[in-house]
C-alpha positions in Angstrom: -0.2 -10.6 -7.7 -0.1 -9.9 -4.0 2.9 -9.8 -1.5 3.9 -11.7 1.6 4.7 -9.2 4.5 8.3 -11.5 4.7 8.7 -10.0 1.0 8.1 -6.8 1.4 10.3 -6.7 5.0 13.1 -8.3 3.2 13.2 -6.0 0.1 13.0 -2.8 2.9 15.9 -4.3 4.7 18.1 -4.6 1.5 17.2 -0.7 0.9 15.1 -0.9 -1.9 12.8 2.0 -3.0 9.1 0.9 -3.3 6.2 2.5 -4.0 4.0 2.0 -0.9 0.7 3.5 -0.3 -1.0 3.3 3.3 -5.1 3.1 2.8 -5.9 3.2 6.5 -7.2 6.2 8.4 -4.6 8.9 9.3 -5.4 8.3 13.4 -4.2 4.5 12.5 -1.1 5.9 10.3 -0.1 7.8 13.5 -0.3 4.7 15.9 2.4 2.2 13.3 3.3 2.7 10.0 5.8 1.5 7.5 8.7 3.7 6.8 8.5 5.6 3.6 4.6 4.9 2.8 2.6 7.4 1.9 -0.7 8.0 3.5 -3.9 8.1 1.0 -6.9 7.0 3.0 -9.0 4.6 1.0 -11.8 7.2 1.1 -9.5 10.1 -0.4 -8.2 7.5 -3.2 -10.2 8.7 -6.0 -9.9 12.5 -5.3 -6.0 12.1 -4.7 -5.6 9.5 -7.6 -4.0 12.4 -9.5 -0.9 12.9 -7.0 0.4 9.1 -8.0 -0.3 9.3 -11.6 3.4 9.0 -12.0 3.3 5.5 -10.4 0.8 3.9 -13.4 3.6 2.0 -14.8 5.1 1.2 -11.3 4.9 -1.3 -9.0 2.7 0.0 -6.2 2.2 -2.4 -2.6 -0.8 -0.7 -1.3 -2.0 -2.1 2.5 -4.1 -1.6 5.7 -5.0 -3.1 8.8 -5.3 -6.4 7.8 -5.8 -6.1 3.8 -9.5 -5.6 3.3 -9.7 -1.7 2.2 -6.4 -2.4 0.5 -7.5 -4.9 -1.6 -10.8 -2.6 -2.7 -7.6 -0.1 -3.6 -5.7 -2.9 -5.5 -9.3 -3.2 -7.6 -9.7 0.5 -8.2 -6.5 1.7 -9.0 -6.4 -1.3 -11.7 -9.8 -0.6 -12.7 -7.8 3.6 -13.0 -5.0 2.2 -15.0 -2.4 1.1 -12.6 -0.9 -1.8 -14.3 1.3 -3.4 -11.1 -0.7 -2.9 -7.7 0.1 -5.4 -5.0 -1.9 -5.9 -1.9 0.3 -6.4 1.6 -1.3 -10.0 2.8 -2.5 -9.1 6.4 -2.0 -6.2 6.4 -0.1 -3.8 9.4 -1.6 -6.6 11.6 0.8 -9.1 9.9 3.7 -6.6 9.6 4.1 -5.5 13.2 4.6 -9.1 13.7 7.8 -9.6 12.3 
């Protein structure tokens, strides 16, 4: 099940400790980012998956600019055994409108 930007914002405002993975490129992350997120560009995900191994049973929220790349990241991570990956619907485009 994916996540709406309003739910993410509400949970961040409450101070919840979330596992947020930004699959955009470094230059995109430098322009705008979600506080506390970890940058793992989509192209680097296969080689950096071991860094995320401890999150396999945890809720992981993936995001990109609009939801396309993070949708692919969600599919890939799910296929690699991650049990609760959620795509941020609308990505940073939608999040930055809040």
